[in-house]
C-alpha positions as CSV (number, residue, x, y, z in Angstrom):
1,X,0.0,0.0,0.0
2,X,1.2,3.5,-0.8
3,X,2.2,5.2,2.4
4,X,0.9,8.7,3.3
5,X,4.4,10.0,3.1
6,X,4.8,8.5,-0.4
7,X,1.5,10.0,-1.4
8,X,2.6,13.4,-0.1
9,X,5.8,13.2,-2.1
10,X,3.9,12.3,-5.2
11,X,1.4,15.1,-4.8
12,X,4.3,17.6,-4.7
13,X,6.4,16.0,-7.5
14,X,3.4,15.8,-9.9
15,X,2.3,19.3,-8.9
16,X,-1.1,18.0,-7.8
17,X,-0.5,20.0,-4.7
18,X,2.1,22.5,-3.6
19,X,2.7,25.1,-6.3
20,X,0.2,24.1,-9.1
21,X,-0.3,25.1,-12.7
22,X,-3.4,27.1,-12.0
23,X,-2.4,30.7,-11.8
24,X,-3.1,33.0,-8.9
25,X,-4.6,35.5,-11.3
26,X,-7.1,32.9,-12.6
27,X,-8.1,31.9,-9.1
28,X,-8.7,35.4,-7.9
29,X,-10.6,36.2,-11.1
30,X,-13.0,33.3,-10.5
31,X,-13.4,34.3,-6.8
32,X,-14.6,37.7,-7.9
33,X,-17.0,36.1,-10.5
34,X,-18.3,33.8,-7.8
35,X,-18.9,36.7,-5.4
36,X,-20.9,38.4,-8.2
37,X,-22.8,35.1,-8.7
38,X,-21.7,34.6,-12.2
39,X,-23.3,31.3,-13.3
40,X,-20.2,30.3,-15.2
41,X,-18.4,29.7,-11.9
42,X,-21.4,28.7,-9.7
43,X,-21.3,25.2,-11.4
44,X,-25.0,24.7,-10.6
45,X,-24.7,25.8,-7.0
46,X,-27.1,28.3,-5.5
47,X,-25.2,29.7,-2.5
48,X,-27.3,30.3,0.6
49,X,-24.9,33.0,1.8
50,X,-23.7,36.1,0.0
51,X,-20.0,35.3,-0.2
52,X,-17.8,38.4,-0.6
53,X,-14.4,38.2,-2.4
54,X,-12.6,38.4,0.9
55,X,-14.7,35.7,2.5
56,X,-14.1,33.4,-0.4
57,X,-10.4,34.0,-0.2
58,X,-10.5,33.1,3.4
59,X,-12.5,30.0,2.8
60,X,-10.2,28.8,0.0
61,X,-7.2,29.4,2.3
62,X,-8.8,27.1,4.9
63,X,-10.0,24.5,2.4
64,X,-7.1,24.5,-0.1
65,X,-4.2,26.3,1.5
66,X,-4.1,29.2,-1.0
67,X,-2.6,32.5,0.2
68,X,-5.3,34.6,2.0
69,X,-3.3,37.8,1.2
70,X,-5.3,39.8,-1.4
71,X,-2.1,41.6,-2.3
72,X,-0.6,38.3,-3.6
73,X,-1.9,38.6,-7.1
74,X,0.5,36.7,-9.4
75,X,2.4,33.5,-9.9
76,X,1.3,29.9,-9.4
77,X,-1.4,29.2,-6.9
78,X,-0.7,26.8,-4.0
79,X,-2.5,23.8,-2.5
80,X,-1.5,22.4,0.9
81,X,-0.8,18.7,0.4
82,X,-2.0,18.0,4.0
83,X,-5.4,19.3,3.2
84,X,-5.5,17.2,0.0
85,X,-4.6,14.1,2.0
86,X,-7.1,14.8,4.7
87,X,-9.8,15.3,2.0
88,X,-8.8,12.1,0.2
89,X,-9.2,10.2,3.5
90,X,-12.8,11.6,3.8
91,X,-13.4,10.8,0.1
92,X,-12.3,7.2,0.7
93,X,-14.5,6.9,3.8
94,X,-17.5,7.8,1.7
95,X,-16.6,5.2,-1.0
96,X,-16.3,2.6,1.7
97,X,-19.7,3.5,3.1
98,X,-21.3,3.4,-0.3
99,X,-19.8,0.0,-1.0
100,X,-20.9,-1.4,2.3
101,X,-24.4,-0.2,1.7
102,X,-24.3,-1.2,-2.0
103,X,-25.6,2.2,-3.0
104,X,-26.3,3.0,-6.7
105,X,-23.7,5.5,-7.8
106,X,-23.4,8.0,-10.6
107,X,-19.9,9.2,-11.8
108,X,-19.4,12.1,-14.2
109,X,-16.5,14.4,-15.2
110,X,-15.9,17.6,-17.0
111,X,-12.2,16.6,-17.4
112,X,-12.5,13.3,-19.3
113,X,-9.1,13.6,-21.0
114,X,-7.4,13.8,-17.6
115,X,-9.6,12.1,-15.0
116,X,-11.4,9.3,-16.9
117,X,-9.0,6.7,-15.6
118,X,-9.3,7.8,-12.0
119,X,-13.1,7.7,-12.0
120,X,-13.2,4.5,-14.1
121,X,-11.1,2.6,-11.5
122,X,-13.5,3.8,-8.8
123,X,-16.5,2.7,-10.9
124,X,-15.0,-0.7,-11.4
125,X,-14.2,-1.2,-7.8
126,X,-17.6,-0.1,-6.6
127,X,-19.3,-2.3,-9.2
128,X,-17.3,-5.3,-7.9
129,X,-18.4,-4.4,-4.4
130,X,-22.1,-4.7,-5.5
131,X,-22.9,-1.0,-6.3
132,X,-24.9,-0.4,-9.4
133,X,-23.1,2.1,-11.7
134,X,-25.9,4.2,-13.3
135,X,-26.0,5.5,-16.8
136,X,-29.2,7.5,-17.1
137,X,-30.0,9.5,-20.2
138,X,-27.2,8.0,-22.3
139,X,-27.2,9.6,-25.8
140,X,-29.4,12.5,-24.7
141,X,-28.7,15.8,-26.5
142,X,-28.0,18.9,-24.2
143,X,-27.7,22.5,-25.3
144,X,-24.7,24.0,-23.4
145,X,-23.6,27.6,-23.5
146,X,-19.9,27.8,-24.4
147,X,-17.5,30.7,-25.3
148,X,-18.7,30.2,-28.9
149,X,-22.4,30.4,-28.1
150,X,-24.9,27.6,-27.4
151,X,-23.7,24.2,-28.7
152,X,-25.6,20.9,-28.7
153,X,-23.6,18.2,-26.9
154,X,-24.4,14.5,-26.4
155,X,-24.4,12.9,-23.0
156,X,-22.3,9.7,-23.2
157,X,-20.9,7.1,-20.8
158,X,-17.3,5.8,-21.3
159,X,-16.3,3.0,-18.9
160,X,-19.3,3.9,-16.8
161,X,-18.3,7.6,-16.5
162,X,-20.7,10.3,-17.7
163,X,-19.3,13.1,-19.9
164,X,-20.4,15.3,-22.8
165,X,-19.2,15.0,-26.3
166,X,-19.0,18.0,-28.6
167,X,-21.0,18.2,-31.8
168,X,-19.2,16.6,-34.7
169,X,-16.4,15.3,-32.4
170,X,-14.9,11.9,-32.9
171,X,-14.1,10.6,-29.4
172,X,-10.7,8.9,-29.0
173,X,-8.9,7.2,-26.2
174,X,-7.0,10.4,-25.4
175,X,-10.0,12.7,-25.9
176,X,-13.1,10.7,-25.0
177,X,-15.2,13.8,-24.3
178,X,-15.3,17.6,-24.0
179,X,-14.1,19.8,-21.1
180,X,-17.2,21.2,-19.4
181,X,-18.1,23.1,-16.3
182,X,-21.9,22.9,-16.9
183,X,-24.4,21.4,-14.4
184,X,-26.8,20.7,-17.2
185,X,-25.6,17.1,-17.8
186,X,-26.1,16.0,-14.3
187,X,-29.5,17.7,-14.2
188,X,-30.5,15.8,-17.3
189,X,-29.1,12.5,-16.0
190,X,-30.8,12.8,-12.6
191,X,-34.1,14.1,-14.2
192,X,-34.1,11.1,-16.5
193,X,-33.6,8.7,-13.6
194,X,-36.5,10.2,-11.8
195,X,-38.8,10.2,-14.8
196,X,-38.0,6.6,-15.6
197,X,-38.7,5.4,-12.1
198,X,-35.3,3.8,-12.1
199,X,-32.8,3.7,-9.2
200,X,-31.5,7.0,-8.0
201,X,-27.8,7.4,-7.0
202,X,-27.0,7.2,-3.3
203,X,-23.7,8.9,-4.2
204,X,-22.6,11.1,-7.0
205,X,-18.8,11.3,-7.7
206,X,-17.1,13.7,-10.0
207,X,-16.0,17.3,-10.5
208,X,-17.3,20.7,-11.7
209,X,-21.0,20.8,-12.4
210,X,-21.4,17.1,-11.7
211,X,-20.7,17.6,-8.0
212,X,-22.3,21.0,-7.5
213,X,-25.3,20.3,-9.7
214,X,-26.1,17.1,-7.9
215,X,-25.5,18.6,-4.4
216,X,-27.8,21.4,-5.2
217,X,-30.5,18.9,-6.1
218,X,-30.1,17.2,-2.7
219,X,-28.0,14.2,-3.8
220,X,-24.9,13.3,-1.8
221,X,-21.9,14.3,-3.8
222,X,-18.1,14.1,-3.5
223,X,-15.4,15.2,-5.9
224,X,-12.3,17.0,-6.9
225,X,-11.7,20.8,-7.1
226,X,-8.9,23.0,-8.2
227,X,-8.0,26.4,-6.6
228,X,-10.1,28.2,-9.3
229,X,-13.2,26.1,-8.4
230,X,-14.6,27.8,-5.4
231,X,-18.1,26.4,-5.9
232,X,-17.2,22.9,-4.7
233,X,-15.7,24.3,-1.5
234,X,-18.6,26.7,-0.8
235,X,-20.9,23.7,-1.4
236,X,-18.9,21.8,1.2
237,X,-19.0,24.7,3.7
238,X,-22.8,25.1,3.2
239,X,-23.4,21.4,3.5
240,X,-24.4,20.4,-0.1
241,X,-21.2,18.8,-1.0
242,X,-20.0,16.1,1.3
243,X,-16.3,16.1,0.4
244,X,-14.3,18.4,-1.9
245,X,-10.7,17.3,-2.5
246,X,-8.3,20.2,-3.3
247,X,-5.9,19.3,-6.1
248,X,-4.9,20.3,-9.6
249,X,-7.5,18.6,-11.8
250,X,-5.7,19.0,-15.1
251,X,-2.3,17.3,-14.9
252,X,-1.3,14.2,-16.9
253,X,-3.8,11.4,-16.5
254,X,-1.1,9.0,-15.3
255,X,-0.3,11.2,-12.3
256,X,-3.7,10.3,-10.8
257,X,-2.9,6.5,-10.6
258,X,-1.2,6.7,-7.2
259,X,-4.2,8.5,-5.8
260,X,-6.4,5.8,-7.2
261,X,-4.5,3.1,-5.5
262,X,-4.3,5.0,-2.2
263,X,-8.0,5.8,-2.1
264,X,-9.1,2.3,-3.1
265,X,-6.8,0.7,-0.5
266,X,-8.0,3.1,2.2
267,X,-11.6,2.4,1.2
268,X,-10.9,-1.4,1.4
269,X,-11.9,-1.8,-2.3
270,X,-10.1,-4.0,-4.8
271,X,-9.0,-2.5,-8.1
């Protein structure tokens, strides 16, 4: 089993934590947008509290380890690896509980080219433990607002993981789906499950709109968030996201494999 010390070393070496690729400028920009309730950064969350920029900065310092000094405005942002490890422990605890109760699960990602392998390993392990991995609304078309205007995407499942595929795209192993922050896919998936009378997820696992959108609808949700994703951590602070793990969510896909092993071992799940 990968030790906690080895995991910490890997987090820093792979820049999953410590100084990360996400810039301080981008994080601060998105905190300001969140404080203004810009839907592009709310990720489907409807905050109960009117978070100011300063309050968000303080929260992200506590949840992620970023500098709380508003005068620090440039360079790489920073994630405290100790906070990442503590959140991974809580994440693994929720996986273990889901497996013990054999809960139906829904997994979805807005970073399929980076995180598909991580989530697919979780889906496989949960399925082996008796959890049903749900795939509602497979193939459904969804209109998503992008920087280029409204574009119709298709909801697809690859290795049990939900994602959206762009119009006209030819998915490949390296690019199975499109990058997306939208909460619309999880709303469509959950709405379809409700309408069909099929099983509803006892746990939603993912990132971006998959976590915040599900949490806002009252489903238990856990996931990964970068320093420029304040919605996940606000959701956790307000009680609609059970676990938000701070880490860089866009490094090379292979760098997440040690995290997969660590989480599954701690959750007492086979790979």
